[in-house]
N, C-alpha and C positions, 0 to 999 in steps of 0.2 A: 755568230755571238756568243761571247764570254761570260761564263756565270761570275760574278761577282758578288759575293754575299758575306756579308757582317754579320759575323755569328753572335758577337756579343750584342751587338742591337737587336736582332732579331728575338735572342732569349729575353732582354728587357721588355720589348715589346708586347712579346705573349704572356708573360708575367704581369705585366700590368694588366695586360687587356681582360685578363682570367685570373685576377688575383682572388686568393681565395679556393678555386676550383682546380689548379692546376696541379698536379701531382706527380706528372713525369712529362718528360719534353725527350724524345728519343729522335735523334739527328741523325740521316744517311747521307753520307756522301760519297756518291761512286766516282772514281777517278781512273783514269786510262792506264792501264799497266802495261809493263813491256811482256811481248808474247812472242815468243819464234823469233825475235830479231825483227819485229815491229816497228816503223817510226812513229807510229799513230793509228787513227780509227777515221774512217769517215762514218759521223752519227746522221742517220736519217730517219727524223721523227715523224709519225704519224700524228698528226695535229690535232685531228676531228677524234680520235681513239685516243689519244691524251685527253683532251677534255672530257669524254666520256667516263675516263678512268679517274679521274680527279672528281668529276659528279657523282659517282657511284661511292667512292672510298667516302667524301663528304657525307654521306645520310648515314654515316652508321650512326648509330644512336650513342656508342661508348667513346666517339671522340670530339673532344672541343674544338678542335683545328685539325686541317691539315696544309701544307703550304709544298707544292712540288713545283720544283725548275729543270727543266732540262736543255742541255747543251745540244748545238746540231754544226753540220758542217764538219769541216775537217779541224780534228782534233790531234793535239801532241800527246806524247806520255807526260803525264803529271798534269795534264788538265782536267777539269770539273767536268763529269757528264750529265749525273742529276745531284739534285741537293732534296731532301725531304725533312721537312716539319711535322713530327705526328705528336700531337698534344692530348693527353688523355687525364683523368680524375686518378687513373690508377696506372702502372708500370706495365701490367699484361696488356691491357689492352692497347696501350700506346706502342709496346714493341710487336705485338700481333698485326695492327694497323699498319706500320712500317714495312714489315715484312711482306704482307699482301699485297701493298702499293709496290714494292720493288719487284714482286714478283709478276704483276700483271704487267707494269712497263716493260720489263726485259720480254715476258711472253707476248705481247699485245702492240706495243707503244712506238718501241725502238729498233731498230736495225743498224745493225755495226758491222762493218767491213775494213779487215785490217790492210794496215798501207804499210809496204814491204820497202820502197823507193825513195 
């Protein structure tokens, strides 16, 4: 699965949906990086844990909206791994929720293995 996100379209859709309430949209994009001459990564997603992470994050009172997409399988350097749209009334809430979501995904939801050949 390759992530293909039209960021302008998503931002416009979010602003229109929450018109007047949106104070901040934080967008996180995780990208496969070069590390120790790797050629890419195999990204193994625990979809049940990812579902739980999303559900838990969406219960936050300070968020208006949260969208999380995760790529899986064999990914090459430069491929998108994760996109997160964290939307809140204020920037502190949006940034805090985004960071918490990234940390939970890395800790619980996704395992990566570097590919060297």
